[in-house]
C-alpha positions as CSV (number, residue, x, y, z in Angstrom):
1,L,-1.4,-19.5,-8.7
2,G,1.9,-19.9,-7.7
3,F,2.0,-16.9,-5.4
4,E,4.6,-16.7,-2.5
5,E,3.5,-14.9,0.4
6,M,5.5,-11.4,1.7
7,T,5.5,-9.7,4.8
8,G,6.1,-5.9,6.2
9,R,5.4,-3.8,9.0
10,I,2.3,-1.9,10.5
11,V,4.4,0.6,11.6
12,E,6.1,2.0,8.7
13,S,8.1,4.7,7.5
14,E,7.1,7.1,5.0
15,F,9.7,6.1,2.7
16,W,8.7,2.5,2.2
17,N,4.9,3.9,2.4
18,M,5.2,6.5,0.0
19,D,8.3,7.4,-1.1
20,A,9.9,4.3,-2.4
21,L,6.5,3.9,-4.8
22,F,7.5,7.5,-6.3
23,M,4.8,9.2,-4.7
24,P,6.2,13.1,-4.1
25,Q,6.1,14.5,-0.8
26,F,4.0,17.1,-1.7
27,H,1.8,15.8,-3.6
28,S,-2.1,16.0,-3.2
29,A,-2.3,12.1,-3.6
30,R,-1.1,11.8,-0.1
31,D,-4.1,13.2,1.1
32,I,-5.9,9.9,0.1
33,H,-3.5,8.4,2.2
34,D,-4.3,10.6,5.2
35,V,-1.7,8.7,8.2
36,Y,-1.6,8.3,11.8
37,Y,1.9,9.4,12.7
38,I,4.1,7.6,15.6
39,K,4.5,10.2,18.4
40,E,7.7,8.1,19.8
41,P,9.9,7.0,18.5
42,K,9.3,9.6,15.5
43,Y,11.6,8.5,13.2
44,A,13.4,5.1,11.3
45,R,16.6,4.6,12.1
46,D,17.3,1.4,9.8
47,L,16.6,3.1,6.3
48,P,19.2,1.8,3.8
49,K,20.9,4.4,2.9
50,E,22.2,3.9,-0.4
51,L,18.5,2.8,-1.7
52,V,17.4,6.2,0.0
53,K,19.8,8.2,-2.4
54,R,18.7,6.0,-5.4
55,V,14.8,7.3,-4.6
56,K,15.7,10.5,-3.8
57,A,17.2,10.7,-7.2
58,A,14.1,9.6,-8.9
59,H,12.0,12.1,-7.2
60,E,14.2,14.8,-8.3
61,K,15.6,14.1,-11.7
62,G,13.9,10.6,-13.0
63,F,17.2,8.2,-11.9
64,G,17.7,7.6,-16.1
65,T,14.6,6.1,-16.6
66,G,13.8,8.8,-19.5
67,G,11.0,10.7,-17.0
68,K,12.6,14.1,-15.4
69,G,11.1,13.0,-11.9
70,W,8.8,15.4,-9.7
71,R,11.8,18.3,-9.9
72,Y,11.7,19.4,-6.1
73,E,13.8,18.8,-3.2
74,F,13.6,15.3,-1.6
75,S,13.7,15.4,2.2
76,E,15.4,12.8,4.0
77,E,14.0,13.6,7.5
78,K,10.6,13.6,6.2
79,T,11.2,9.9,4.4
80,A,12.1,8.7,7.9
81,R,9.0,9.9,9.8
82,L,7.0,6.8,11.1
83,I,3.6,6.3,10.7
84,M,0.5,3.4,10.7
85,R,1.0,1.7,7.5
86,S,-1.7,3.0,5.0
87,Q,-1.2,0.6,2.3
88,T,0.2,-3.0,1.5
89,T,1.9,-1.3,-1.3
90,A,4.8,-1.2,1.1
91,C,5.3,-4.7,1.2
92,S,5.6,-4.6,-2.4
93,A,8.3,-1.8,-2.2
94,R,10.1,-4.1,0.7
95,K,10.1,-7.4,-1.7
96,L,11.3,-5.4,-4.8
97,A,14.0,-4.0,-3.1
98,S,15.1,-7.5,-1.5
99,A,17.8,-9.7,-2.5
100,D,15.7,-13.0,-2.6
101,L,13.1,-11.1,-5.5
102,K,12.8,-13.6,-8.2
103,N,12.4,-13.1,-12.1
104,P,9.8,-14.2,-12.8
105,G,8.1,-14.0,-9.7
106,K,4.3,-13.7,-8.0
107,Y,4.0,-12.5,-4.6
108,F,1.2,-11.7,-2.3
109,A,0.6,-10.1,1.1
110,I,-2.5,-9.7,3.5
111,G,-2.1,-6.7,5.6
112,R,-3.6,-4.6,8.1
113,C,-3.8,-0.7,6.9
114,F,-5.0,2.5,8.9
115,R,-5.9,5.7,7.3
116,C,-7.9,8.9,8.8
117,D,-11.3,8.1,6.9
118,V,-14.6,9.2,7.1
119,I,-16.5,5.9,8.6
120,D,-19.8,4.8,6.5
121,A,-21.1,1.8,5.1
122,K,-18.0,1.6,2.6
123,H,-15.2,2.6,4.5
124,L,-13.3,2.0,7.9
125,A,-10.5,4.0,9.5
126,D,-8.1,0.4,9.9
127,F,-9.0,-2.1,7.2
128,N,-7.6,-5.5,5.8
129,Q,-5.8,-5.4,2.0
130,V,-4.5,-8.2,0.2
131,E,-1.5,-6.9,-1.8
132,G,-0.2,-8.8,-5.2
133,I,2.4,-8.5,-7.6
134,V,4.0,-10.2,-10.9
135,V,7.3,-9.7,-12.0
136,E,8.0,-11.1,-15.2
137,E,9.4,-10.0,-18.7
138,G,6.5,-9.3,-21.5
139,I,3.5,-8.9,-19.1
140,N,1.2,-6.3,-19.8
141,L,-2.0,-4.6,-18.9
142,R,-4.3,-7.4,-20.7
143,H,-2.2,-10.1,-18.0
144,L,-3.6,-7.7,-15.4
145,I,-7.3,-7.3,-16.1
146,G,-7.8,-11.2,-16.8
147,L,-6.2,-11.4,-13.1
148,L,-8.3,-9.0,-11.5
149,K,-11.7,-10.3,-13.3
150,L,-10.8,-13.7,-12.2
151,F,-10.3,-11.8,-8.6
152,A,-13.8,-10.8,-8.5
153,K,-15.1,-13.8,-9.6
154,E,-13.4,-16.0,-7.1
155,F,-13.3,-13.7,-4.1
156,C,-17.0,-12.0,-4.8
157,N,-18.7,-14.6,-6.4
158,T,-19.8,-12.5,-9.1
159,D,-19.2,-12.0,-12.6
160,K,-20.5,-8.7,-12.6
161,A,-17.3,-7.0,-12.5
162,K,-15.5,-4.5,-14.7
163,V,-11.9,-2.6,-14.7
164,V,-11.7,1.1,-15.1
165,P,-9.3,3.8,-15.9
166,S,-8.0,5.1,-12.3
167,Y,-4.9,7.1,-11.1
168,F,-2.0,6.3,-8.9
169,P,1.4,8.0,-8.4
170,F,3.3,4.8,-8.9
171,T,1.4,3.1,-11.7
172,E,1.1,4.0,-15.5
173,P,-1.3,3.0,-16.7
174,S,-3.5,2.6,-13.7
175,A,-7.0,1.1,-13.2
176,A,-9.7,0.2,-10.6
177,L,-11.6,-3.0,-10.0
178,Y,-15.5,-2.7,-9.3
179,A,-17.6,-5.3,-8.6
180,K,-21.6,-4.7,-8.6
181,H,-23.0,-5.6,-5.0
182,P,-26.6,-7.0,-4.7
183,S,-28.1,-3.9,-2.9
184,L,-25.1,-1.1,-2.7
185,G,-24.2,-1.0,-6.8
186,W,-21.0,-1.0,-8.0
187,I,-18.1,-1.0,-5.4
188,E,-14.7,-0.1,-5.9
189,L,-12.7,-3.3,-4.6
190,G,-9.0,-1.9,-5.3
191,G,-6.5,-0.2,-7.2
192,A,-4.1,-1.8,-9.6
193,G,-1.5,-0.7,-12.2
194,I,1.9,-1.6,-13.8
195,F,4.4,-0.2,-11.5
196,R,6.4,3.0,-13.4
197,P,9.9,2.8,-14.1
198,E,10.8,5.3,-11.8
199,M,9.8,3.1,-8.6
200,V,11.2,-0.1,-10.3
201,K,14.6,0.9,-11.4
202,P,15.8,2.4,-7.9
203,L,14.4,-0.6,-5.8
204,V,15.7,-3.5,-8.3
205,G,18.6,-1.7,-10.1
206,R,16.8,-2.0,-13.6
207,H,13.8,-1.6,-15.1
208,A,11.2,-4.8,-15.2
209,P,7.8,-5.0,-15.9
210,V,5.6,-5.5,-12.6
211,I,1.7,-5.5,-12.3
212,A,0.4,-4.8,-8.9
213,W,-2.8,-4.6,-7.5
214,G,-4.5,-4.1,-3.8
215,I,-7.9,-5.3,-2.7
216,G,-10.0,-4.5,0.1
217,I,-10.6,-7.9,2.2
218,D,-13.6,-6.4,4.0
219,R,-15.3,-5.1,1.1
220,I,-14.8,-8.8,-0.1
221,A,-16.5,-10.2,3.0
222,M,-19.5,-7.8,1.8
223,F,-19.9,-9.5,-0.8
224,R,-19.3,-13.3,0.7
225,L,-21.2,-12.5,3.9
226,G,-24.2,-10.7,2.6
227,L,-23.6,-7.2,4.2
228,D,-24.8,-3.9,3.1
229,D,-22.5,-2.0,5.9
230,I,-18.9,-2.7,6.2
231,R,-18.9,-1.6,9.7
232,E,-20.9,-4.9,10.5
233,L,-18.1,-6.8,10.1
234,F,-16.9,-5.4,13.9
235,S,-20.1,-5.1,15.4
236,H,-20.7,-5.8,19.2
237,D,-24.4,-6.0,18.7
238,L,-25.2,-9.7,20.0
239,G,-28.7,-9.9,18.1
240,F,-26.5,-9.3,14.9
241,L,-23.5,-11.7,15.8
242,R,-25.8,-14.5,16.8
243,T,-28.0,-14.5,13.1
244,A,-25.0,-13.4,11.3
245,R,-23.3,-15.9,8.3
246,V,-19.9,-17.0,9.4
247,V,-18.9,-18.4,6.2
């Protein structure tokens, strides 16, 4: 499909993981990304000062996007806090702020993510995610929905997929991609949406339409390998490993 690969860091700052995504420092949405904090070193020392200044202005007053921002006092100390990356969207933020960003441009990343989550048949404390963005004038929600349904068909080998409304602080509108698992029913594969101007303008320097998504690779594997428990992907049971499908 013509996508270029983008990369990021496993140990990331709250700036790139959350603040650059216009996720306010007080917001309850951060509870979803219940992160692992790094003990030493505690803070990042390589944050771009001018970019932090622009993101701070977006959080506090909207940065000339027509919005009013979140209207709170942005903490530059908190934004430098080091964590284990909770989402590969941090890679998208870095790419949007990079000098080699193309418009039009299509990018993807595959990365390990970490969250303090309750482990069950659908959730792990560390997981793999594929992230993607398309930057192009005139791109819209219809293009995004078409790509998401294509991914469900190609990745999970199913035509039983649906895109439903959702919520993320950095996209508007926001959507979630679901596919129907043979035994577990409808499973959320990932979130998606159109990046908000308050996120894009500070990073790019001007507003540009950007559609984005993040899909769980481990949940895709549940479809491809016929699993009904995500924990089996990391099983040490020799009986299971000797009989499990690998492709």
